[in-house]
C-alpha positions in Angstrom: 3.6 40.3 -78.0 5.8 43.4 -77.5 2.9 45.4 -76.0 2.1 42.5 -73.6 5.7 42.6 -72.5 5.6 46.3 -72.0 2.4 46.1 -70.0 3.6 43.2 -67.8 7.0 44.7 -67.1 5.4 48.1 -66.2 2.9 46.3 -63.9 5.7 44.3 -62.2 7.8 47.4 -61.8 4.9 49.4 -60.3 3.9 46.6 -58.1 7.4 46.6 -56.7 7.3 50.3 -56.0 3.8 51.0 -54.7 4.0 51.9 -51.0 2.5 49.5 -48.6 0.1 50.9 -46.1 1.4 48.5 -43.5 5.0 49.6 -43.8 5.2 52.0 -40.9 8.9 52.2 -40.3 11.4 54.3 -42.2 13.2 51.1 -43.1 10.1 49.7 -44.8 9.3 46.5 -46.5 8.6 47.9 -50.0 10.6 50.0 -52.4 10.1 53.7 -52.4 8.1 55.2 -55.2 10.2 57.4 -57.5 8.9 60.8 -58.7 8.0 61.3 -62.4 11.1 63.4 -63.2 14.3 64.1 -61.3 16.7 66.7 -62.7 19.6 68.4 -60.8 18.5 71.6 -58.9 20.5 74.2 -57.1 19.2 77.0 -54.8 20.4 79.4 -52.2 18.7 79.3 -48.8 18.0 82.3 -46.5 21.5 81.9 -44.9 23.2 82.0 -48.3 24.0 78.3 -48.4 24.0 76.7 -51.8 21.8 73.6 -51.7 21.9 71.1 -54.5 19.8 68.0 -55.2 20.7 65.7 -58.0 20.9 62.1 -59.1 24.1 60.5 -60.4 26.3 57.5 -61.0 29.3 57.0 -58.6 32.4 57.2 -60.9 35.1 57.2 -58.1 35.1 56.7 -54.4 38.2 57.2 -52.4 39.6 58.4 -49.1 42.0 61.4 -49.2 43.5 62.8 -46.1 40.9 61.0 -44.0 38.0 62.4 -46.0 35.6 60.4 -48.2 35.7 61.9 -51.7 33.0 60.9 -54.3 33.0 61.7 -58.0 29.5 61.7 -59.7 28.2 61.7 -63.2 24.8 63.5 -63.0 21.8 62.0 -64.8 18.2 62.8 -65.2 15.5 60.2 -64.1 12.1 59.9 -65.8 9.3 57.6 -64.7 6.0 56.5 -66.2 4.7 58.6 -69.1 7.6 61.1 -68.5 10.0 58.2 -69.3 8.3 57.4 -72.6 8.3 61.0 -73.6 12.0 61.5 -72.7 12.9 58.3 -74.5 11.0 59.4 -77.6 12.8 62.8 -77.5 16.2 61.0 -77.4 15.3 58.3 -79.9 12.9 59.8 -82.4 13.6 57.1 -85.1 12.9 54.2 -82.7 9.7 52.4 -83.8 9.3 49.9 -80.9 7.3 50.7 -77.8 9.5 51.8 -74.9 9.5 48.7 -72.6 10.6 50.1 -69.3 8.6 52.2 -66.8 11.8 54.4 -66.2 14.3 56.1 -68.4 17.7 57.5 -67.4 19.2 60.3 -69.5 22.9 61.2 -69.3 23.2 64.1 -71.6 26.1 65.8 -69.7 29.1 63.7 -69.1 30.8 66.2 -66.8 32.2 64.5 -63.6 31.7 66.4 -60.4 33.8 65.6 -57.3 32.7 66.3 -53.7 33.9 65.7 -50.2 31.4 63.8 -48.1 30.4 65.3 -44.8 31.4 63.2 -41.7 27.7 63.7 -40.7 26.3 62.6 -44.0 23.4 60.1 -44.1 23.4 57.1 -46.4 20.4 55.1 -47.4 20.6 51.9 -49.4 17.8 49.9 -51.1 19.6 46.7 -52.1 22.3 46.2 -49.5 20.7 43.4 -47.6 17.6 41.1 -47.6 15.1 40.0 -45.1 14.4 36.4 -44.2 11.7 36.3 -46.9 14.2 37.3 -49.6 12.9 40.9 -50.0 15.3 43.8 -49.7 15.5 46.0 -46.6 14.2 49.1 -48.2 15.5 52.5 -47.0 18.2 50.9 -44.9 20.2 53.5 -43.1 23.9 52.7 -43.2 27.2 54.4 -42.1 29.9 55.7 -44.5 32.0 52.5 -44.2 29.0 50.3 -45.2 28.2 52.6 -48.1 31.9 52.4 -49.3 31.9 48.6 -49.1 28.5 48.4 -50.9 29.6 50.6 -53.8 33.1 49.0 -54.1 31.5 45.5 -54.0 29.4 46.5 -57.1 32.3 47.8 -59.0 33.2 51.3 -60.2 31.9 52.9 -62.2 28.7 51.8 -60.6 25.7 52.1 -62.9 22.9 52.4 -60.3 21.9 56.0 -59.6 22.0 57.7 -56.3 20.1 60.7 -55.1 22.6 63.2 -53.7 22.1 66.3 -51.6 25.0 68.8 -51.4 25.4 71.8 -49.2 28.1 74.3 -50.1 29.9 71.7 -52.1 29.8 69.0 -49.5 27.6 65.9 -49.8 25.2 65.6 -46.8 22.9 62.8 -48.0 23.1 59.8 -50.4 20.2 57.5 -51.2 20.4 54.6 -53.6 17.6 54.6 -56.3 16.2 51.1 -56.7 16.3 50.0 -60.4 14.8 46.6 -61.2 
């Protein structure tokens, strides 16, 4: 029974995330497919800018001196077989099959606080729905809509966001769909 649940939940999750060949617009009709593993990365570009990509939970969101400030708790994302492997590493004594097709690891509880660029882009997966009840995937929104969305869900908000940071300032935020 447990293996049947695992198989069915994995198939359902994958069915929700497989790209649709007919979804031609950036704001598509299906959920984006997550990579197998997402861990925070940081590099310097040719101009000496520090570029960081990470995934995290929004812990605080506020406006100070007219600037949007976001505090994040970074996490690692694992999908598919990588999720099962990471779960087994973190829970070696667990005997049950891991039932989800994704796993979120939060091994570093350090909170990082960033200013958000006035030119930052925001993309939400579950902000609004279409007439048929499906979400508007990859919905581009402005900073005010992003703030309202996060605040309406409650803080701390336990849905991860992909975040891109340039020289300590957030330039891009994308909600990760989690079923």
